[in-house]
Structure formats: C-alpha cells, structure tokens
N, C-alpha and C positions, 0 to 999 in steps of 0.2 A: 698623426695620432700617437699620443703618449702611451708608453708601455706600462702595464700593470705588473708590479713585482711580487714575487712570492718569496718570503724570507722566513727561515726557521730560527728558533731560539732553543738553546739547551746547554747543559754543562754540569760538571760536578765541581763545586767550589769548596776547597778544603785545604787546610794547612796542617801538616803533621810532622811531629818530631820522631826521628828514627831512634832517639835515645830514650823514648818512653817505652816502658814494658807493656803498655796497653795496646791492644789492637782495636781499631774502630770498626763498627759493623753498620749494616743498613739501618739498624734501630737507632743509631746515633744521628741519622740524617733527617732533616726536614725536606720532604720531597714535594715539588709541585709538578703538575702535569697539564698539558694542553692549554686551555684558555686561562687557567690559574696563573700561568707564568707571566703573560702579558699584563694581567690585572695587578701583579705584584710590583711593577715598576712605576715609580712616581712620575716619570717623565712621559708615560703614555697617558693620553687623555681620551677616554671613550674608545679605547682600542686603536688610537692613531698616534703617530709620532710626528711632531712638528706640524700637526694639522694636515698631514698628507693622506689623501684618500686613494692614492694610486698604489698602495701597498697592502697585501694580505699577510698577516703574521701567523705563524704556525708554531705553537709551543710543543716541544717534545718532552724532555724531562730535565728539570733543574733541581739538583740536590745540593744541600748546604748543611754544614754542621759546624759547631764550635771546634776550634783546633784540638787535636788529640794525637794519639799514636797512629802508626801506619794502618791503612785500611786492610782488613782481611781480604785475601784474594777473591774468595767466593762472593763477598759483598760487593767488591768493585765490579766484578763481572756481571753480577745481577743488575746493577744500575746501568752499566755500560750497554748491556744487551737490550735492556728496555728502551734506553735512549735511541739506540740504533733501529729498533723495531718501529718506534714511533716516528723516527725520521724517515724511514723507508716508506711509511704509509702516506707521507705528505709530499713526496717527490713528484715532479721536479721542482727544484728551488733555484732562484737567482742569487740568493745570499743566505748566509747563516751567521748569527751572532753567537759566538762561543763564549759563554759566561762562566769563567773559572776564576779561582784564586791564583793558582800557579805553583803551589808548593805541596801538592798532594803526594804522599808516599803510599805505595801499595806493596804489601809483602811480596818479595821476590821480583820486584820491578823497579828499575832505576828512573824511568821517565813516564809516569802515569799519564800526564797531560799529553805528552807526545804520542803515546799509544792511542789515547782516546781520539785526538784530532786526526791521526792518520786513518783510523777506522771511519771517521766522519767523512774525510776527504774521499776515501774510496767509494763511499756511497753516493755522495753528492756530485762527484765528478770534477774535472779540472775547471769548468766554466763557472761554477758557483763561487762567489766571493765570500770568503770567511774573514770576519773581523772579530777581534777580541779586546776587551777592556779588563786589565788585570790589576791585582794588588801589586804594589812595588816590592813586596817581599816574596815574589815568585822567583823560581829558578828557570830561566828560559833556555831551551836547548835548540840545537840545529834541527832536530826532527820537527819541533813545533814551527820553526821559521820556514821549513820546507813546505808546510801544509797550510799556513795561515797567511792571508794576503796583507792584512792591515793590523798593526799592533798599536795599542796605547796603554799607558799605565798611570796609576795614581801619581800625583805630584805632591801629596801632602801626607805626612805621618806625624800624629794620628790622622786617620783617613777621613777628613772632613769633606773630601772631594770624591768620595766613592761613587755616588750616583751621577755626579757630573761627568766622571770619567766613562762610565758605562754609556751614558747618553752620547758622549763624544764618539765612542766606538760605533754606535748605531748611526750617528750622523756621517762618520767617515765611510761607512759601508754604503749608505745611500748616495753619497757624493761620488763614489767610485762607480756605482751603477749608472748614475745619471750621465757621467762624463765618459763612460766606457774605459776608465782607467784600470789597468792591472799593474800595480806598483812593484818596484824592486824593494828588497829589504837588505839593510846592512846590519850584520850581527857581530858583536864583539864581546867576548868573554872578558871580564875584569877579575883577576884572581885575588879577590878580597872577600872575606866573610866576616861581617860585623852584625851584631844584634840590632834590632830596631830601636831599642832603648838608647843606643848611642848614636843613631843616625836620624833622629827626628828632624823634620824640616822646620820646626818651630824655633830652632836656634842654630847658630853657626857651628860647623861649616855647611850643614845640610841645607840651611835656608838659601845660601848662595848657590850651592851646587845644583839644587833643583830649580831655584829661581832663574838661573841662566839658561834653562831649557827653552825659555821663550825666545832667546836669541836664535835658536835653530828653527823655531816655528816660522819665521819670516824669510828663511833662505829659499830662493827659487829652487823648485824641484823637490822640496821636502814637504811631505804630508803630515808626518808625525815624528816627534823625537821623544823616545822614552828611555828611562833609566830605572833599572831594578837594583835595589840593595841586595836582593836575594834573601833566601831563608837559610840561616846559618846552621840550624840544628838538624840538618839532614846529612848523614854520612854517605854521600853519593857523589859520583863524578860530576854531576851537573851543578853541585853547590858552588855558587859564586854570584857576584854582582854581574850585571849584563846591561848592555845598551842595544836597542834595536831602533834604527832610523828607517822609516818607511817613506818612499817617494818615487818620483818619476825620473830622476837624474842620478845614475849610479855613482858618478864622481862626487856629487854634492852630498849624498847620504853617507858615503864612505868618509868624507872629510868631517862631517858632523859627528859621526860615530866615534871617530878617533879623538876629536876634541872633547866629547862628553866623557869618554873612557879615561882619558888622561887627566881631566879635571877631577874626576872621582879618585883616581889613583893618587894624585898629588895631595889630596886632602885626607887620605886614609888614616894617618896618625893623629889628625886633629879632632876626629870624631870622639865625643865624650858624652857622658851622662849629663842630663840637664838639671839634676838635683843632687844634693850631697849624697854620697854613697859610702857604705861600710858594711861590716858584718852585722849579724842579727843583734848581738849584744850592744854594739855601738849605736845602732839606730834606736833601740829601745832606751838606752841611757840618754841619748840626745833628746828624745821625745819627752822623757820625764823631767828634763831640765828646762824645757821650753816654757816660757810664760804665755805663749800663744797656743790656744787650744781650738780645735783638735789638731794633733799632728798625724799626718797620714804617712804610713810606711808601706812600701811595695815589697811583698814577699815574692821577689822576681823569679826565683828559680823554679817555683811550682805554679807558674802563671798559666791558667787554662786558656787565656786569650792568645797564647802563643804555642800551646800544645802540652802544657804541664798536666800532670795527672790530677792535681787538685786535692790531694789528701795527705800531704806531708805535714805532720803536726809540730814541726820544729818551733814555729813562732808561738803556738799555743803553749808549748812547754816553757819557752823563755818568758812569756808574759806571766804565766802562773807562778813562776819562780820569783817574781817581784813581790815583796811583802805588801806593798801598798795596793797592788792589784788583787792579790790573793785575799786580802782583808776587805776589799770593797772601798777602801779610801780613795783609790783612783779607779777610773772606769776605762774599759777598752772594748773594742769590737773586732772580731776576726771573721773575715769572709773569704773563703769558707772552707770547710772540711767535709767533702762529700762522703756519705756513708748511709746507704739505704737501710741497713740493719738497725743502725742507731735511730733513724727516723721512726721506724716501726716500734722500737722499744720506747721511745718518747711518747708516741701516740698511745701506746698501751698503758703507760704510767699515768698520763694525763697532765694537763697544765697545772703547775704548782707542786708537783710531786718531786721528791728528791730521787736522783737517779745516778748510778755509776755506769759509765759507758766507756768503751774502748774506741778511740779514734785513730785513724792512720794505719799505715802498714798494709793496706789492701791493694789500692790501685798501683802504688809505686813502692813495692817492698825493697827495691834496690836502694833508693835514697831515703825512704821513710822508715817508720817504726811505729809499733803500737803504743799509744799513750792513754793511760787510764785517767779519766776525769770524773770527778764527783761534783754534781751541781743540781740545780732545779730546772725543770722544764719551764722555761719562761713563756713560750708561746709555740703554737703550731700553725703553719700557714698552708692551706690546701694548694694543690697544683693549679697553675694557670697557664695560659698559652705562652707567656713570656718566659717563665721559669722552667716549665716542663717537668715538674716534680714537686712533691710536698717538701716543705722545709721546716725543720725543728730548730728552735733557738734554745741552746743550753746555757744557763748562766752559772758560772763558777766564780765565787767572789765577785769582783767587779768586771769580769770578762764575759761578754756575750759571744758565744760561738755559733755561727750559722752553719747548720748541717743540712745540706740538700740531699735528696734521694739520688740525683743525677749531677754530673759535672755541669756547672753553669759558670757564667762569667758576670761579675759585677763591674761593669765598665764605667758607670757614671753614678754620681751621688743619688740621683733620683731612683736608682735601682733599689734603694733601701726605704723608699717612701711607704711601702705597704706594711712594714714591720713595726711601725709605731715607735721607733727609736730616734730621738733627736740627735743627729750627728754632731751638732754644735755643742751638745752637752757632754760629749765624751772627751777624755784626755788623749786617747790614742785610737786610731783606726788602722788596722792592718788588712790590706787587700791583696789577694793573689792576682796581681796585675802587673803590667809593664809601665806604660806611660803614666805619668802623674801630672801632666799639664792639661790644658784645655779646661774641662769642667772641674777637675780637682783643684786647679789653680784658683777658681772662683770660690771654692769652699774654704781654703786655708792657704796662707803663704808658706807654711812649714810642711814640706814634703820631702821624704827621705826614701832612698832605694836600698833595701837590704840585699846583699849578695848571698843568696841562700842556695842550697842544693836542689837539684831536680832535673827534669828532662829538658828544661830550657835555661840551664845554668849560664849566667852571664860571663863566667870565666872561660872564654872560648878555648884558650890554649890548653886548659886542663881536660877538655873533653877527649874521649878515646877515639878520635878519628882514625879510620883505617883506609877509607876508599876515596877521599877527596883528591882532586888533581893537585899534585905538588909541583913546584912551590906554590904556596898559598898563604897570603897574609891574613891573620897575624901568626899562624903556625910557623911560618918562615919569615921572621921579622926583618931579616937583612936581605931578602931576595931582591934581585935586580929588577929594574923597570922592564915590563914586557915590551916586545916589539909589536906595536899596534898595527894590525893588518886585518881590518874588518872583512868578514866573509860576505860576498854579495850574492844574493839569491835572485835569480831571474824571475820575471813575472810568471805566475802559475797559469798554465794553459797556453803559453806561447812557445 
C-alpha cells in the first residue's frame, strides 16, 4: 500500500540592501496563507502536483515583497511567528517546501533565512525532508545547509526559469520521499561579490558558467548542482557566491562543488555588463545622438528591483537640463520617482493643472536630494493589484515623470500599457532597473546602463563594506585563489 504524504509550504521571499536607509515592514509584503499558497503556483493543477493524488499540501505563510531595505525586526518576527504557528497546526509533516529568495536582511541579524529554517526544522523534526528552490542571487550559509535537505537555484538571470526551478524543488522533494533518500550536501563559499547586471546568463561568461551545470546533473550520485552569484549589496559575513551540490555520494558531490567553484572563480574578471555603460551625462548624450528611437537607459544605482529606494531624482535633473527636453522638442519618460505626497498634490490639482512639486530626498536622503519640478498633471491612474498604489504622471517640457505612491518596479515594457503613452514615440526612456535584455531587447536595440548612485550602486569597490569576509573579490583584486575544500553535511536525521 502506497503512503500518503503530508507536505507543508511556506517562506519569506525578499532581497534587501543593507546600504538602503529604508527599513521594510510587514506593510510592504504581499502575504498568502493556507490554501491561497498552493493556488498561487502555476505548476499545481487543481491542488495537485504532477497529477499525484497521494500528497496533501498544507500552506502556512508565504510572504513576498519587491526588494528594499532591511526588514524591521518586529516585522520579521511577526511573519516568522505566524508561519511557525500555522506550521505547528498542520504537523506532522513528511516534507516542507521552503519558498524563499535567499537575500533577506533583517535589522540586527546576519542570516535571516538561516534563522527561519532553523526554527522550522526544530518544529518539523529531523525526519521531515525540507527542499528549497532559490533565486541565484541568494547568499547561502552553513546554517541553511545544516537544516535543508535539498537545494536548487535558478540557472537563468534574468530569471525566466523561476517557476521551473520551484517546480524542480518540489519534484526533488517528492523523489526523495519516494526513494527514501536523505541526501548529503557539499557547500563551498566562493569569495566573489558581483552584481547581477554583470553576471547575466544571457551572455558570456555567465552563459557557459551556468550552462555547464548540466554536466554535473548527470554525474552518478548527484541529485542537484546549484550555483549562487550571491547578493552583493549586503554588508554581512555571508555575502559571497556559493555552490551547493546535493546528492547521495559524498565524494562525487565534493568533486562537483570544487569544479563549479573553480569555474566561477576563474571567470570572475571576465564578467561584464551586457550593454554600453557610463555615467548619467554620457548615457543621455549618447541617447540624444542616436538615430534609433527610443533609447532605453537604466538608472541602475536606484533600481527597486534590486533594493534601491526608488526616489533619487538625479536622472530627472539631468534630463530637464537638456534644452531639447525642457522645451518639448525631444520627449522622454522616467519611471519612476516614488512620492506619496506628490501623488496627493496632483490628485488635488487635477489633470491638466500646472503644479510645482518636490521630488526626491525622502526615501534615500543619503544618495538623493530634493528636486523642484514644475509641470502639468498629465494623468492620474488609480491603484490596481499590480501596481499597489495610485500613480500620477507629471509632464515637464517633454519629460513624463511617473510618480507612484509606493515603491514599484517597471520590469517589462508592458508595465506601461495602462498609461496611454506610446513607448515607440519617445526619444528616451529611463527606467530604474538593472537588466536591459530580454523584453527590452525586443523594444529597441539601443540600451545603455547609467552608473548612478544609490543603495545598489554598481561600483562595488566604492561601497563602504565593513563586515564582509576578507579577502573578497573585487575588494581585494589581487587575492590568491582559495584552497577549495567543500564542507560535507551528513544526511539530516541519520
């Protein structure tokens, strides 16, 4: 007679910059509970996974937010405690799918995910198999590896394989339950910290470094081989690239972990941006010279998709200083400058009214500054479930400035469909974003990355690191190659 499995699901998925002056709170998170969690995964059909009727799924708490600053301690504890209470209510469990990002910082804590999974392990006991599918920009610690049975991570950046990876994590969990496997894990820290914008898998050397993970997949005794670039904007000892190889043969997984770590290390100096890069003045000048329109510019240092505050007005100031844009001869769009007060002022003034507002200097007063802008209220867009707040569009000269009530991310061109602005008609589009390939490549061949200030500044060496483990590349550019010695973790419960 086949066994019926009880499997829980939960986690807090968040990426946070310790260089951001903002603290994230519970209000910033979208939280699902109970049956809502299973319904939210596209790879579950009618509450089943891979058509299996021999599994009951128990959602606990799944919290997710766009990247930001470190989570306030009280907010983390509120979410953690609710997850644990819901988890305790559905015990006993055969398995648990730990759905996290892997780069959450909590005020006063160096390893938030490690703390959370240790608490989960204490509740579920040693016989429950825990599997996780993580973002490749997570920072993986020994505490996590001590408590998680099976790891897997995205192999694409931008993350077109996010759902595929999470489904693989669930598949791995069920496979281990079916076979009675309790795997070993080989963990190797790689002392390299690079931003995602330089380590995309859409061009070399990231394409090959990640593509060769498939070689490890077929090695006998290996269940999963994963490589994390890490999250570089965290001034914590755990900040680094990492590999974890999960499997049944300790020697095989150690050998693969060494091979993967060395491959990444050897390529460290070759990683580079996939589009032309320069300071803000250079990117705007290049855009104005281009015969191809529109030109898309990344305001990379204040990118909310990586943890930026989202209200540094440097690019608005630079664009409005261009006579052709100030006069309306050239057109540009800036997305976005979050400011709840300005949205209320625009709503009060009404569409078509002239208005003078102050943007910037609120969320990130360290890198930002207040900028006074006079223009007309072009349009007001009510809150919806995607944006999470009202948005005012202020037009000054030829510049459209999107001003949301809350920090949001404009990750794809279709994010702008509801605003009635034809992107192809614009000369310049400035987005607070990192990657400019994938959908943006379909919009225009001319894409530039501006090296701008902010909580996710791409100039890693200039950041005021105090607590990362040294030596650490690129802070210590001439450091010697580490002696690779993966730490092997024995099967949990044995």
